[in-house]
C-alpha positions in Angstrom: 26.2 17.8 -125.9 28.9 18.4 -123.4 28.3 20.5 -120.3 30.7 23.2 -119.2 32.9 22.7 -116.2 33.6 25.4 -113.6 37.2 24.9 -112.8 37.2 27.8 -110.3 34.5 26.2 -108.1 35.6 24.7 -104.8 35.8 20.9 -104.7 33.6 19.3 -102.2 35.0 16.1 -100.6 34.0 14.3 -97.5 36.6 14.4 -94.8 37.9 10.9 -94.0 36.6 9.2 -90.9 39.0 8.8 -88.0 38.7 5.0 -88.3 39.8 5.2 -91.9 42.9 7.2 -90.9 43.8 4.6 -88.3 43.6 1.9 -90.9 46.1 3.8 -93.1 48.8 3.9 -90.5 48.1 2.0 -87.2 51.3 3.4 -85.7 49.8 6.8 -85.6 46.9 5.9 -83.4 47.5 6.9 -79.8 51.1 7.8 -80.1 52.7 11.2 -79.5 55.0 12.9 -82.0 58.7 12.6 -81.4 61.1 15.4 -82.4 64.5 14.2 -83.5 67.1 16.8 -82.6 70.6 16.1 -83.7 73.2 18.5 -82.5 75.4 17.6 -85.5 72.9 19.2 -87.8 74.2 22.6 -86.9 77.3 22.0 -89.1 75.1 21.9 -92.1 74.4 25.7 -91.9 78.1 26.7 -91.5 80.3 27.4 -94.5 83.0 24.7 -94.8 86.6 26.0 -94.3 85.5 29.6 -94.4 86.5 32.0 -91.6 84.7 35.3 -92.4 85.2 36.9 -88.9 87.9 39.3 -90.2 86.0 40.4 -93.3 84.3 43.8 -93.6 81.5 44.8 -95.9 82.1 48.0 -97.8 78.9 49.6 -99.2 78.6 53.0 -100.7 75.5 54.7 -99.2 73.8 57.3 -101.4 71.6 59.7 -99.6 68.0 60.1 -100.5 67.5 62.4 -103.5 65.1 65.3 -103.7 62.8 63.3 -106.1 62.6 60.3 -103.9 60.5 59.3 -100.8 60.5 56.6 -98.2 57.4 54.4 -98.2 55.9 54.3 -94.7 54.7 50.7 -95.2 57.6 48.8 -96.7 60.3 51.4 -95.9 61.9 51.3 -99.4 63.1 54.4 -101.1 61.0 55.0 -104.2 60.8 57.7 -106.9 58.1 60.4 -106.4 56.0 59.2 -109.4 55.3 56.0 -107.4 54.0 57.9 -104.4 50.4 57.7 -103.2 48.8 58.7 -99.9 47.4 56.2 -97.5 44.1 56.7 -95.7 46.0 58.4 -92.9 47.8 60.8 -95.3 51.2 59.1 -95.1 53.2 58.5 -98.2 53.2 54.9 -99.5 54.4 53.4 -102.7 52.1 52.1 -105.5 52.9 48.5 -104.5 51.7 48.9 -101.0 48.6 50.9 -101.9 
């Protein structure tokens, strides 16, 4: 008869000994970490051939409606049916509750 396995239980493993770690990679023993900073990597984050300095973003802002509230936790505007009160009495949304 097969026994049941508890897949939610934590796995117990012995941590490797420091001597075993040194055997895996002898270059790591007694050496400090070196950070490789290349000033040319900054170009990776820039858009190629795109000058967006003269562009403007046009967004239509709709004021908060009478049946909406602003969550005091995530600061998103939500509909009133999603409103709950926190332990301090401030309005929060159902996601933050």
